[in-house]
C-alpha positions in Angstrom: 64.4 -4.3 -27.6 61.3 -1.6 -28.3 61.6 1.6 -26.3 58.4 0.6 -25.1 59.4 -3.3 -24.0 62.0 -2.2 -22.5 60.7 1.0 -20.5 58.2 -1.3 -19.2 61.1 -3.1 -17.7 62.8 -1.1 -16.0 59.1 -0.3 -14.6 58.9 -3.7 -13.1 62.1 -3.3 -11.2 61.7 0.2 -9.8 58.7 -1.6 -8.9 60.3 -4.7 -7.3 62.9 -1.9 -6.2 60.8 0.1 -3.7 58.2 -2.6 -2.8 60.8 -4.6 -0.7 62.6 -1.1 0.5 65.4 -1.3 -1.5 64.4 1.7 -2.5 63.6 4.0 0.6 60.1 6.0 0.6 60.9 9.7 0.4 63.6 8.4 -2.2 64.1 11.5 -4.9 63.9 9.4 -8.2 66.8 10.8 -10.2 66.6 9.7 -14.2 70.5 9.5 -14.5 70.2 7.6 -11.7 68.1 4.9 -12.4 69.8 5.0 -16.2 73.2 3.8 -13.8 71.4 1.5 -11.6 70.4 -0.3 -14.1 72.4 0.5 -16.9 70.8 1.9 -19.2 69.9 5.0 -21.7 67.9 8.0 -19.6 64.5 7.6 -22.8 63.0 4.4 -21.5 63.8 5.2 -17.8 62.0 8.7 -18.5 58.9 7.1 -19.6 59.2 4.6 -17.2 59.0 7.3 -14.7 55.5 8.7 -16.0 53.9 4.9 -16.6 54.8 4.4 -12.2 53.7 7.8 -11.7 50.2 7.4 -12.8 50.3 4.3 -10.9 51.0 5.7 -8.2 54.4 3.7 -7.5 55.7 7.6 -7.6 54.1 11.4 -6.6 55.8 13.7 -9.5 56.7 17.0 -7.9 56.5 19.7 -10.1 60.0 21.5 -10.7 61.8 18.9 -8.1 61.1 15.4 -9.9 59.7 11.9 -8.8 59.4 10.8 -5.3 59.3 7.4 -4.1 55.8 7.7 -1.8 55.5 7.2 2.4 53.0 4.5 1.4 51.8 2.4 -1.5 48.3 1.6 -1.8 47.4 -1.8 -0.8 46.2 -2.9 -4.3 49.1 -2.1 -6.4 51.2 -3.5 -4.3 48.9 -7.0 -4.9 48.8 -6.6 -8.1 52.9 -6.5 -8.2 53.6 -9.4 -5.7 50.9 -11.3 -7.6 52.9 -10.3 -11.0 56.0 -11.3 -9.3 55.3 -15.0 -7.9 53.9 -16.0 -11.8 57.7 -14.6 -12.8 58.9 -16.1 -9.9 57.3 -19.9 -10.6 58.3 -19.6 -13.9 62.2 -18.2 -13.1 62.8 -21.0 -10.8 61.4 -23.4 -13.6 64.2 -23.3 -15.4 66.6 -22.4 -13.3 65.8 -25.8 -12.3 65.5 -26.8 -15.3 69.4 -25.9 -16.1 70.3 -27.1 -12.7 69.2 -30.1 -13.8 70.5 -31.0 -17.7 67.4 -30.5 -18.8 68.2 -28.3 -21.2 71.4 -27.7 -23.6 74.1 -25.6 -23.0 72.6 -23.3 -26.6 69.2 -22.6 -26.6 66.7 -20.8 -29.1 63.6 -17.7 -28.1 61.2 -19.6 -29.9 62.3 -23.6 -27.8 61.8 -21.2 -24.5 58.8 -19.7 -25.3 56.9 -23.6 -26.2 58.3 -25.3 -22.9 57.7 -22.8 -20.7 54.3 -21.3 -22.3 55.6 -17.2 -23.2 55.3 -14.9 -24.7 57.8 -12.7 -26.7 58.0 -10.4 -23.6 58.0 -12.3 -20.8 60.7 -14.2 -23.0 62.5 -11.1 -22.4 62.9 -10.3 -18.6 62.9 -14.3 -17.1 66.3 -14.0 -20.2 67.0 -10.5 -18.8 66.6 -11.6 -15.3 69.1 -14.7 -16.0 71.7 -12.3 -17.8 71.5 -9.8 -15.5 72.2 -12.9 -12.8 75.0 -13.8 -14.5 74.0 -17.3 -15.9 72.8 -16.6 -19.4 74.1 -14.7 -21.9 73.1 -14.2 -26.3 74.9 -15.5 -28.7 75.7 -13.6 -32.0 73.1 -13.2 -34.0 71.3 -16.1 -32.6 69.7 -17.5 -29.7 71.0 -17.9 -25.6 74.2 -19.9 -24.3 73.3 -20.8 -20.8 76.4 -20.5 -18.6 78.6 -22.7 -16.1 77.0 -22.9 -12.7 76.8 -24.7 -9.2 75.3 -27.7 -9.8 76.9 -29.9 -7.1 77.7 -30.0 -3.6 81.2 -30.2 -4.1 81.0 -27.2 -6.3 78.8 -25.2 -3.8 81.5 -26.8 -0.7 84.4 -25.6 -3.2 83.2 -21.9 -4.0 82.5 -20.8 -0.2 86.2 -23.0 1.2 87.6 -20.4 -2.3 85.5 -17.5 -0.6 86.8 -18.0 2.9 90.8 -18.1 0.7 90.3 -14.5 -0.5 87.0 -12.5 2.2 88.9 -11.9 5.1 92.3 -11.2 3.3 90.4 -9.0 1.4 90.7 -6.6 4.6 93.2 -6.8 5.4 94.5 -5.2 2.3 97.1 -3.1 2.3 94.9 -0.9 0.2 91.8 -1.0 2.4 90.1 1.9 2.5 86.9 2.0 5.0 84.0 3.1 2.3 81.4 5.0 5.5 79.0 5.5 3.3 78.3 2.2 2.4 78.8 1.1 5.0 75.9 2.7 7.1 73.7 2.0 3.1 74.0 -1.5 3.8 73.2 -0.8 7.8 69.5 0.2 6.8 69.2 -3.0 4.0 69.9 -5.0 7.2 68.4 -3.7 9.7 65.5 -3.7 7.0 66.0 -7.2 6.4 65.5 -8.0 10.2 62.4 -6.6 9.7 61.0 -8.3 7.0 57.7 -11.1 6.3 60.5 -13.9 4.9 57.0 -15.7 2.9 56.1 -12.6 1.2 59.4 -10.6 0.6 61.8 -12.6 -2.7 64.4 -15.2 -2.3 66.3 -13.5 -5.1 66.2 -10.1 -3.5 67.0 -11.8 -0.2 69.8 -13.4 -1.8 70.7 -9.6 -3.7 71.2 -7.8 -0.6 73.6 -10.6 1.2 75.6 -11.3 -1.7 75.6 -7.2 -2.1 77.2 -6.2 1.3 80.0 -8.6 0.9 81.1 -7.6 -2.5 80.5 -4.0 -1.2 83.0 -5.1 1.3 85.9 -7.2 -0.8 85.5 -3.6 -3.1 87.2 -1.7 -0.3 90.0 -3.7 -0.9 91.2 -1.9 -3.7 91.9 -4.9 -5.7 89.9 -5.4 -8.3 90.8 -9.1 -8.0 89.6 -10.0 -5.1 86.1 -8.3 -6.7 86.0 -10.0 -9.8 86.9 -13.2 -8.5 83.9 -12.6 -5.9 81.1 -11.5 -8.3 81.9 -14.7 -10.9 81.8 -17.6 -7.6 78.5 -15.2 -6.6 76.5 -16.1 -9.8 78.0 -19.2 -9.9 76.3 -20.1 -6.8 73.0 -18.0 -7.2 71.2 -21.0 -8.2 71.8 -23.6 -5.7 70.8 -21.3 -3.3 67.6 -20.1 -4.5 66.8 -24.2 -3.7 67.9 -23.7 -0.1 65.3 -21.2 0.9 65.7 -18.6 3.5 63.8 -19.0 6.8 64.1 -16.9 9.2 66.2 -18.4 11.6 68.8 -18.5 8.4 67.9 -14.6 7.9 68.5 -13.9 11.8 71.8 -15.0 11.9 72.9 -13.5 8.4 72.5 -10.3 9.0 72.8 -10.2 12.5 76.1 -11.3 11.5 76.8 -8.8 8.9 75.2 -6.1 11.0 78.0 -7.2 13.4 80.7 -7.1 11.0 80.0 -3.4 9.8 80.0 -2.3 13.4 83.6 -3.8 13.8 84.5 -1.3 10.9 83.0 1.1 11.9 85.2 1.5 15.1 88.0 0.9 12.4 89.2 -2.7 14.1 89.4 -4.3 10.4 91.8 -7.1 11.6 88.3 -8.1 14.3 86.7 -7.9 11.1 88.5 -9.8 9.2 88.5 -12.7 12.0 84.0 -11.9 12.4 84.1 -12.6 8.3 86.1 -16.0 8.5 83.5 -17.2 11.0 80.6 -16.2 9.4 81.6 -17.6 5.8 82.5 -20.6 8.5 79.2 -20.4 9.4 77.1 -19.6 6.2 79.2 -23.8 4.8 78.1 -25.4 7.9 74.5 -24.6 7.9 74.3 -25.1 4.2 76.1 -27.8 3.3 73.9 -30.5 4.1 71.4 -28.9 2.2 73.2 -29.1 -1.2 74.4 -32.3 -0.9 70.4 -33.3 -0.5 69.6 -31.3 -3.2 72.6 -32.3 -5.5 71.4 -36.4 -4.5 67.9 -35.6 -5.3 69.0 -34.8 -8.5 71.6 -37.8 -9.4 68.4 -39.9 -8.4 65.9 -38.2 -10.7 68.7 -38.7 -13.4 68.5 -42.6 -12.5 65.2 -42.6 -12.6 
């Protein structure tokens, strides 16, 4: 991938993070910080920051660097929202084809470009996102491998029961240590999610914020086996979660529960937080299981017809 293509990808991701509130107005955007965030080198990040500054997504202050402005011009926000919607439609089609077994495990870039009518750069974006979300990886030399994901309601339920077994217990590990900085950051994100217009917010952003909350807490156990296990099953369930379509009521319940867990941990009430985490996950399983079951039945019907 060329440096200019990578800079464009970084600029797209950063503009989305700014528009969705993941990065707050007034935030200082440092080159190394973004390089670490997206796991890239500094050179394309610098190019991306210049491009976003020229568009008005960032303010460049002499001798101080780049900052997120208090308000993004409406025209720019609409332009990015339209681009995101178009990219999401194709990505969701790709994901659904994999979930519904319409694609082989090994795919070529040429076949994907033809199937979804994509330019090379658009295909790169789509595959980079699938790789970030953990269900695609580039083969050595040629093509891509699509990785196992939860495709049945039984697998979806098993993932939640596995989470019930590890997440509450991880909070009770002898090595568990509260990270107050992380709690404060996730409190900000959860409070922002309570205020967003669900219809205008990319569902992948809402789901990513929820997964990041749980992964941040399990990392506080300082037991890498817990953290690695949760990250893996979160990747496996992500595509089925997209199908569930986050609604306002579900988001309110989820965020309110997350904020309650944060409040308990901030007070040092770890045992209570562990108990509440179990209730939270049990409730999520109870709400989502029928949705997963209905979706799985749709797949079976489609295969039979």
